[in-house]
N, C-alpha and C positions, 0 to 999 in steps of 0.2 A: 645758504645750508637749511636757514628758518626758512626760507620763503616754498621750500619744498620736504619741509618736517612731515613727519608724523600728521600733525594737525590739520595742515593744506590736505593731504593723502583723503583724509575724512571728510574733512569739508567738500572736497570735488566729489569724492564717489558718492556723497549726498545729493548734491547738488547735478549732477550730469542725472544720477538714479530718478532724479523726479521726473527729467525729460524725457530719459532714451531710456530705461528699465523695462517698459510695456512688454517687447517681448519677451523675455526671460520669463515672466509670468507663467508661460503656456508651461513652461516646464515643471512648476511647481507645481501642479497635477499630481505627476511620474512620481517626485519623490514623496507628496504624500502619503499614493497608495503602497508605493514599497517599503516606506517606513511603517503604516500601520501593520502590514504583512509581517513585518519583523517584528514590531509590539504583541501582535496576536501570537505570534509562532512562541515566543519565550515566555509570554506570560500563561499561558496554556500548559508548556512544559512544566512551569514552579508554579501553577496552581493544581498539577495534576497530583505532582509528589507531595505539596502540602496533603490532599486527599487524600491519599493512599496514607500517610502517615496517621490522617486524625479519623481514619477509619480501616485502620490495619486489621482491628479483631472481627470487625463484620465481614473481611474477608475471606477467613475460616468460619467464623459464627462459631468459634469455639476457642478455649486457650489450647488445645490439644488435640489431636485426632490420631487413631490408631487404624491403618488398613490391613487386609488379608483376602487374599483369593480364594484361601477353603473358608470353610466353617469353623468359628474358634473351636480347638480343643479346649479338652478340661483344663491342662497347664496355660494354655493362654486363656482361658476364664479368670484362674486364679491371679493370672501375672495383672492383668484389669481390674479385677476386684482389687487389688494391693494399692495399686495409685490412687485411690478415693476421687474425692469430688464428685459431683452434680455427674453423671453420665447419660446419654443417647445415644440408639444405635439408627444405624442404616445400612440398609441389604438392598445394593442397584443392580439391573441386570437387563439386556435391551429383549424387548417381546413385541408380539404384536398389540395392537388395540384394534376392537370392534366396537364399532357403534352403532345399536342395533335399527335408530331411528332413521338414518341416511343409509344404512349400507353399507359404507366406506369403513374401510383399516388401513392403520399407520404404524409402521415399524418408532416405536416410540423407546426411552430410558425409562425404565420402572424404576420409583424410589419409595420403597417400604421404610417407612420410619415411627421411632418412638421416644418417649422423653419429649423434653422442653427445647428440643433443637430447634429453628438456631438461638442460641445464647446472644449473642449480638447481632445488631441486624434486624431482620425480617424478613419473613416471606410476603411479598404486597403479590396482594388478590383482590378481585373483584366478584364478591363482595368480600369482605374484609374477611381474614380466618378467625371461625369462629373457636371457643375453646373445646364444643362437642366432637369437634371437626374427629377424633381418635374414639369417640362413642361407636361412630358406624362404618357399615360398607359406602365408605365416602372418597372422595378422588381428587386433587386439584389438578385440571389439563392447562399445559401448555397454548398460552391464548392464540401462537401461531396455530394451533393445531383447530382450536375451535373457529377461526375465523375460516379456515380452510373446508374443513367440515360442516359450515354454517352450524354450530353445535350451540344448545345454550344452557344455563345454571339448570339443573334439575335433570337434564337428559342422563342417558344412560351408556356408560363403557364396560366393556365386556377385553378384561385382562385373564386367559386362561380361559379358567374353566368357571371364574366367577365376574357377576356383573356388578358394578358401582355407580352410586349414583353421583353427577359430577356437581360438587358444591362451590367452585368456584374457577375464574379465570386466571392463571400463574402470569403473574407479569414478569416480576423479579424476584432472583434467587442471590442471596450472599455472595460477593465474590464472582459472579459470574454475568458473565457482558451477554444482553440478548442476542447477537451473532449467535451463540453458541445453542441459541435454542433452536436455529434454522440447520443446524445440524442434526443433531439429537434434541429432541423437544421431550422436554419431562413429565412425566406424571406421579404424582405423589398418591401415596395411600397409606391406612393405618398398618403398622406391623403386623396385629392380631387377625388378620386378614390376608395374610401372604399364604397361608400355607392351604386356603381353600382356592386358590388360585392354580394348584399344582404345577408351578411353573420350575420349579429347584429339582432337576434332576440331574443325576452326576455325567458330567461333562459340559455343565451350563456354565457359562463365564457370568462370574457374578464376584461381586465385589461387596466384604463385609465391612463394615466402618462402625466405629463409636468414638463418640464424640464427647470431651470433656469440660467441664467447668470446673477451674481448681480456685483455690484460694489464692486470693491478689499477693500473696506475700511469697508466694512457690515464684523461682524465677525456672519456668519452662524450658528454655532451652538450657538450661543446666540440667535441671530434670532429663532432659532426652539425652542428653551425654551419657549422664548417668546409666542411664539403663539400654544403650547401645548396645550392650553385650547379651543383653537378655532377648531384644528384639532381633538381632541378627539370629540368633541360636532358634529362635521361634519362628523366623523369616516373617516378622511382621515389619511395617513401614509406620514411621511415624511421622507428623505433617504439624508444623509449628505456626504460628502468627508470623514471626519471625519468619521462616522461609516463604510461606505463602507471597509475603509482601515483599521480599526479595527478587519472587520468581514475577510475580506481577510488575515491579517495579522498574525489572530489566527489560521485559515487553513494552510498557508504557513510554519506555526511555528510549527505545531505539523508534516509538513512531512519535515521541518528540523530535528527535534528531531529524526524523526523514522530514516532518513539517519545516522544520530549520532550514535545512537543506532547500529543500522546495522553493521556499518564497525568497531565499538569496538569489535567487535566478530572477526574481522580479525586480531586486534590488539592482542587477546588474542592467536589465534593462532599462529601468531609470535612471541609471549612469550613463547608457548610450544614448538616451534621449536629453539628457542635460547637455551632455558632450555636441550635440547635433544643433541643438541652439543656442548654446554658447558659442558654437562655430559661426554662425551667421552673424550673431551680435558682433563678435569680435573683429569681423570684419567690415563690418561696417561702420566699426571706429575706428577705423586704419585710417580714417584721415584725423581725427583727432588726439589721438597717436602721437602721429606726425606732427601738429599744433605745439603738443604739451613740450615735446623733444626741440621745438624750434625756442623756444622759452627758456630754456635750460631744465627741463624737469630730467632725472635720471630714468633709463629706461625700469630699473627696479619700481620707480612712483607710478610710472605709468602703467605698470602690471598692475600694483596694488591698489590702483585706485578700484580696478574690476573684480579685482578678486575678492573687495572687500565689500564688493554689491552682491557677487556670487556668495557670500558666505552668510552676508545679512538673509537671504533669499532660504540660503541652506536651512539657517538655523528657522527660519520663521515656518519652511515647509516643513521643517523635521516636529516641530512644536503643533503643528496641524495634523500631522500625522500619527503622533504618538497620542492625541486625544481622540483620534479618530480610530486608530487601534484598540485601545483602552475599551471602547462602546464595541466593539464588533469581536470582540475577545468572546462575548458573552452567547453569541449565536454559536462559535467553533464546538462548543462540547456538546450543543445540539445536534450538530450536522455528524459527531461524532459520537454521540450516544449508543450506536450499536454493539461498539466495541468498546467501551468503556467497563470496567466490571466496579466501578464506584461513579457516587452522584458528584460530580463536579464542583468542588466548593471556587466559586472564581470571584477572584477580590484585583484590583490595582496591583500590580507589582511593577516596584520601585525597579527591580533589576531589567523586567520586558521594556520597560518605557528607556531607560538607561541603556538598554542595548541597543534600542529604535533611535533613539537619538546619534548616539555613535556611530552604529551604519549610514546613518541616513546622511548625515554634515560628511564625515569623512568620504564616503561614497560620492557625494556632489561636487564636493573641493576637488577631490582627483582628479571626475573624470573634464570635470570645467576647468583645469589647468590645463587641457592636453591642447585646446586654442586657445589659451590667454595665453602661454609662455611666448608665442610668437610674437604679441605685440611687444615685447620687449627688444626686438631684433628689426622692429621699423625706423627705419630711416628718414631724419629730418625732412631732407631732400622729397619725400612723397610728399608732402604738404604743397609744395611745387609744381605739381605735374596731376594730370589726371590718374586718377588710381585704377587696377587692372590685377585682374588675377597672378600675374608677376610680382606685383609687388609684398604677396603672400610668402614669409620666408617658410624654407623647409624646417622638416622635423632636426631639435638640435640635441646634442646629450642630456637636458634637463627633461626634455617630453620623452626619449627614451626609457629616462629615470621612473617618470611615473608611470609610465607603461609596467614598467617591474615591479612597483611599490603596487599597482594594482592586481597583479598577478599573485605578488608575495599574498596581499590582504585575502583574496580570495582562499587561497591554503590556508593560510593563518585561522580565517574565519571557520574552514572546511576540517582543519584537524581539530582545533577545540570543538566542533559541536559532535565528530566523531570519536575524541578521546583517541584520535590514532593519526598520525604523519603519513601512512602509507595510504591509508583511505582519504585523508586530504590529500594529497596528490593525487591520487584518481581520480578524484572529484575533480578539481584546477585540470585536470589536463581533457577529463570529458567534457567540461563550460568549456574550455579552447577550441575542441575538436568542431564542437555544435554550432558556434558564436563563427568561427573560423571555415568549417563548412559552408554554413550557409550563405557568409558572404561572396564564396568561392564560386558556389555552384547560382549567385542572384548574378555575379559578375558575368558567367559563362553566357547565363540566359540573355542579360543585356547585350553583351557583344553578338550572341547570333541575332538577336532581331534588328540589333543596328544595320547588320551586312547584309542582312534581307529585306529592311527596308525601301532602302533608295529603289529600289525594281518593282516593287507591291505594293505597297499603300499609299496613300494620299498625301495632299499634303500637310494635313491638321494632324494624321495619325503619324507622318514622320517626325512630325513638334514632336508631338507628345513624348513619343520616342527617346528625341532629342533632350527633351527635360530633364531627362535623368540624366543625364549629365553634365546639364547647366550650372554656372558658378552659383556657390553657395547650395548646389543641391541636396536633400535628407535624404538620397538614396539610402543608403546605412545605415541608417537608423529605422526607417520604414521598414523594409526587405528583415533585418534581425527582429523586430517586433512583431510585425507579420508571422515571421519562418517563427520563431518560438513557438508561438499562440498554435498555428498550423502541428507544429512538432509535437508538444505536451497530447494536444487531442483526439490527432492519429494515433499515438502511441496509446493509448488508455481504451479506444475504440478498440483500435486491434488487437490488443490484446485480449480485451474481454470478448471480443467474438473467438479467437482464436482458440481459446480454451472453450467455450460454450461447443463449438463446432468439433474440437475433439471427443468431447463424448456421444455429440447425436453420431459424428462417424462410426462411433465403436460398435455401435446398434444397428448399424446398416450393412453390416457386411453378412448378416447370417451368423452371426456370433451370437451366445449367451447374451440374454439380458435378464435372466430373474436366478437367484442363487436361497434356497431353501436352505438355512441351518439347523442344527441343533435337531436333527432328526435323530431318534433314538433307535438302535439297532432292531427294536421288533416291531418298528414302525414302517421301514426302511419301505419294504415291498408295498406297503399298501399305498403310501406316499407317492413311489411311482406310480402306480396302477391311478391314484386321481388325476396324477397329473396327465399320463395321456389318455382318463377319461375327457377331459377338457379341453381335449386337442391342441395343447402345448408341447413340444418336441420336448423329450429328455435328452441331455446332452452328457451330463458325464455323473457318476455315483461317487462322491471321495469319503473316502473314509478319516476322521480325522483319531489323533491321540492325544492327550493332555500327559504332559511330560516336564519335568524340571531339570534342567543342570546342575551337578552335584561336584563335576574336576572339571578343570582343563590344566591337560599337558603334565597331568599329573598331580594336582596341587587343587586340596578344595575350593572349592566356591569360599568358604567361609576364610578361609586362609587369604585366598588374594582380594577378596572385597576389603579385608584388614589390613592390606599391604600398600601402601599410597604408592611404591616403586613397580607396580603388577598393572598400569596404565591400561585396564582392560574400562570399557563404559560400564558401568554399576548398573544400567535397565537390561544390559543385555546378559547379567549373570543372575539375575532376580527374578526375570519376568519369566512366566508359562508360556512354556513351548508347545504351540497344537500343530503338531507336526504328522505328517500322512506317509503311506507306501503305495509303492507302485513300480511296474516293468520299463516302464517308459517315461521321456521327458513329455510333458505336456506341450500344448499349444503358445504357450505363453514365455517357453523357456527357453535359456539358448545355453551350450554347454562352454565353458572357458576354458578348465583347467582339467587335467584328470582324464580318468575312464569313467565312463557311467556302470554300472552295477545291477541291473534290474531284479536278479532273484539271488537267493545264498542260502545254504540248507542250514535245516534248523540245527541251532549250536553255534553258529560260527561266531568265533569273537576274535578279534573286537570285529564290531560290524560294520560293513563299508557304508558309509553316507554319504550324500549330498549336502554340500552349503548354499545358501547363497551368498553372494559376493561381498554384499553390503555388511552381513551378521558376522561373515568372514573376518572381515576388516575387523570390527566391534570389540570383537574375541580374542583378537591379534592371533590368527591360527590359521594357517595354510596346508598342502598336501601332506600326508601322512601322519600329520597330529592326532594326538586322543584328545579325546570329547568323553565322558561320563553323564549319563545322565539317568533319571528315577522315575522310574511309575509305579503311583502308589507303594514306595519299598522297596522296589525290585530295581537292581540294580542293571544300565545296559553301555557295557563298554563300547566305544563307536573310536572308529578313525574315518579321518576325512577321506573320501578317493577322491570327487571331483570338486568343481568350482561351478554356480552356476549365474547367469545370466536370468534376472527375472521382470519381466514387464508389467508391473503394478498397476498398471492403468486397464486392465484387463478385466469384465467383470466375470470373474471365476476363482475359486479359491486356489491362494499364492502361498508357499510357506517356506519357512526359512529353512527346515531341515526336512529331508524325502528321506526316508528307507528303504532298503528293499522289500520286494516282497519274501517271505518265510518267517518273518522276527513278531511284527506287532499282530499278526492276525487274531491272535487269542486277545490280546491286550483290553481293556475297559475302552471303549467307542463311541464314537456316535456318527452321523454321517451331515456332508452338503449335497443338496441334487441342484445339477445345474441344468438349466433349461432356456426354451425362448419363448418366448410367446409372438406369437406374428403381427396383435392390434392390441390397444388398449383395453378393451373389451376383456378381452382374450387372459389378457393378464389381472383385472380387474375379477375377475369371476375370480380364476386361480386365486387369489388370494383372500377373496371370501369366503369359498370352499377349505383351505389351507385352516383357517381360524377357526372355524365353524368345527371341523372335523378334528385337527389336532393343533391343541392352543398354546401347547410349548412351542411348536415349529415357526421360526422369525422368516419372514421373505424380502426379500433386499432387490428391491425395483428398478433397472436402469431409470426408467421416466421419472422416478423417483428425486434420483442424484442429479440427474441433468437438471430437474425442477432446482432442487438445493443448490447445484450450482451456479445456476441462475442468478434465485434470489442472494448468496453472497457475492458472488461476483457485481450482483447491482448495488449493492449494498458498499462494497469497500469503491467498487466506479463512483457513485454517488458522496461519498466523502473525498475521494481522490480530486475528484471534479470541484467539490469545494475549495479546496486546499489549492489547486489550480487557477480556482479563478483569480485570485490573488495576480498571480503572474498577466492572467487575459487579460483583466482589468486595466496592469498599468501598462501592458500592449496597447494597449486602445489608446490611454494616454500617451503615449509616445507618439504613436501614431496623432493624434489629433493636436501634440502641441508641434510635429513637425509638418504639420499642414500650415499651421497659425501662424507660427517660428516665421514660414516663408513665404507668407500670404505675400507681404512687401513688394521681395522679388517678382512672384506674379504679377504683383497688379503692374510695374513697371513694364514688365516684357508685356503686358495683354496691351498696354498704349502704347507702345512700340509698335506692336503689329497691328493694331489699329490706324493708329496713325502712316504706317506704311501699304493702309487700305484691304487686311483681315478684315473680314465679317467677324461679327458677334456668334455667329455660332460657330464659322470655323474655330475661333479662340476655345468656346467653351466643347468644342468637341475635340480640341488639342489637350484640353484640362483632365476630360476624361478620357483620353486615350493613354494619358499618364499616370493616372491610378489605376487604370486597368490593366497595365502593362504591370506597374509596381504589385499588384495584387497577385495579378497570376505568376508574373516570377517566383515574387515571398513563397506563396502560396504553396507551389509547383516543391519550391526548394525545401518547404519547411514537412510537406506531404512523402518527400523521397526519402528525406532522415527519418521519420517519420516508420513508415514502412522498414525503413532497414533496422531502426529500434527492436520492431515487432521479430523480422525475422531474427536478429541476433538474440534478442530474450527469447523465443519458442527455444533453439538452439541451444545456448548454452546455460540456461537458467530454469526452461522448466522441460528442456530433453525433448522434447517433440516437434514435429515438422510445422514450420506457421502455415496455418490458414488464412488468408489474408482476403478479405473481400471488396472489392475495389471502389463496392458504392458510396458506405461510408467516406473513406478519401475523397472519391470526385465532389461528394455531398458537401464536406467540407469546404474542400478546396473552391466550390461555386459560392457557398457563404461568405469566405475571406474575402474572395473578388467583388464580389458586391460591396461588402460593409466597407472595402478598402477605396471605392471606388464612391461612395455613397457620403464617406467622410471628406474625399475631394473637391464632391462637389457642392457639402454645406457650409467648406471652408473657402470656397471660392465666390460664396454667394457677396456682391453688393463692390465687387471688381470694376464694375462698369460705371461705378457713378461718379468719378472721378474725369477731370474732360483730357484731354491729352497735353490743351496748353497749360492744365496748372500742376501737371505731373511734369511737365516740361523745366514751369518756371522751381520747381521744388528740387530740380537736380539741376539748377544752374548754381 
């Protein structure tokens, strides 16, 4: 017993490892990259949480903020004054900005500010914001707009009826990400010059905000709880540091979880690479195991010898991966900087390093056990005869138990990451489906070529195809590695192209591509005439009436907001409703339930209205339910007459609530005009003319929407490709380890073929053919799954028909196949250096 005890097992593992462990080193790079990706993802999540906590006050820029959609009344002002502290004001709205030097115009978000805001953090500008900014007609302009229109500090910007001097480029705002500026670029102006723009008019969508810096002894959250009844009565909203932090932390938590799940695919690929190389290694050790059995070693001892070798390599590669991940984590925040509201503080994360080591070692050992466990079933008689594939045992119960542990491990990781057992189960099923589908598609492709080959292909090509089925082949590992990489890339590019093409198609059907809003009643005819004079066709003239919801099914909004059992979305009750009236459905609407009533007699009560299905669900109302709206103190009792489905993607005004004609004609209202310009020049000329003659009117241009979408998708895709890079690099490492791990087998086969008379060119051609088949089959399988994912995401998630361009998929397929062939060719360099006699002696 002592002869084959623990000490002997360790000595044997180390002694054998010094001579024959080299093939396993090829798989360590897979584990290194996988562990590095886990360390990066976990460290990023932890560092981001730390950064949010340490910079929490800069997310809001103040201790407390109070918002209103209407100008503050005398009661509001008295209440605000009673709160004390240092106060700053901000009025925000959307408007067109005109740049006289370049003649360009752009829809921007104007923020008029007064006071010392921000109290925490800083507006990052170039040059630095000076103290005399508020003392003159100055403006801070978003850096993206400055670049778009080639503006310089000192140029002029016209907002409404007034021109401002550009005092600086706006780089960063506390609590806001750079990606937000792509959607809505910001322009800051001093509050005292706001009236000179003459942009704040009845019906304008404006947000009024007061920022507070309170005494450090005041518990702001407790204060907000105390004043909640007054806020509700005055229809004001409060925002605190803790609320803002919790909101941003929630979205950042989702980002962190996505990163962890994304990199876990790299871990699984690494496991496949380890299992593949360990399988070849284990088969080479069959005779050694049989000899150990002959001298009395127990089956468990023989398995333990090689398990210890794998364990030592797992520890070494995991440690190297943890070191690499700790270094690479400094690059991830830079790649995601456009989406982060704070400057991440990067530091070594013990939890991230620990997670990487645990996941790396656990994955390495579990996947290596699959080929190692059969070694315990090797018969001692194998040492007395020539070994063959028939000597390799089938899968035992222990092997199936390892498979079960791997599946449970995937589920446990996903459930812990998503904080949901159900979501963890869906992730596990998705991984199994993708891996299983890739394997099945690859096997089907291989079987197809195998049947086709005898009658069509030459000897070298048939031999290359036969290599996919040779003993110790690594077809499965290479297929999964290449297929997963192709799947990820096709999916990323497919979704991006699908979304861009959908917006492009919207502008190519003769549909409107310009919307002019905030048109006042007395400007309506003049703006319409201007549109026509510019050669632009006017499609619609839509009245818009601003109102608030005051009661739902007989219960007041204040009562419902105070009742936790009401289960009605708070945003749906407190928002301002911009509604319209007309006699028929628009081209973007479809009647779902009820009867359309396009016109009613004056004085009809309750008024039959049409609700969009989404807002009806949020308000928990249906056909026949009563709603009460209020317009400047005038009550409008209504009843839901029908429900509509609205295509919100179309570029024209859509509404939650539509009234019939005969009710709102005399109510305070403004208009939105919908038009179509047939050329970019016509659209630009119209925008320039509108800004010059009607500064209060804003123009939404579909070209701008398309450009914005492409910019956002480019940033998102860039960030996702950076994350996918971990998986792609691991896939390349699996491919390399598979090529190098099977190098000895190819050397033997090449020498045997050469001995039988095959020429060197034929052998090389067969190797190239093998990896051509591998790359093509795996690439096609991954592309098919990627296209299926694009169609699925388009139908179920984006709810739009998938518009897939085949060219990117074909280009990726060619690149993937070429890379696979190159890896096979490089890995085969030098296989002819050994003479046939030398190889045959080594086999003897």
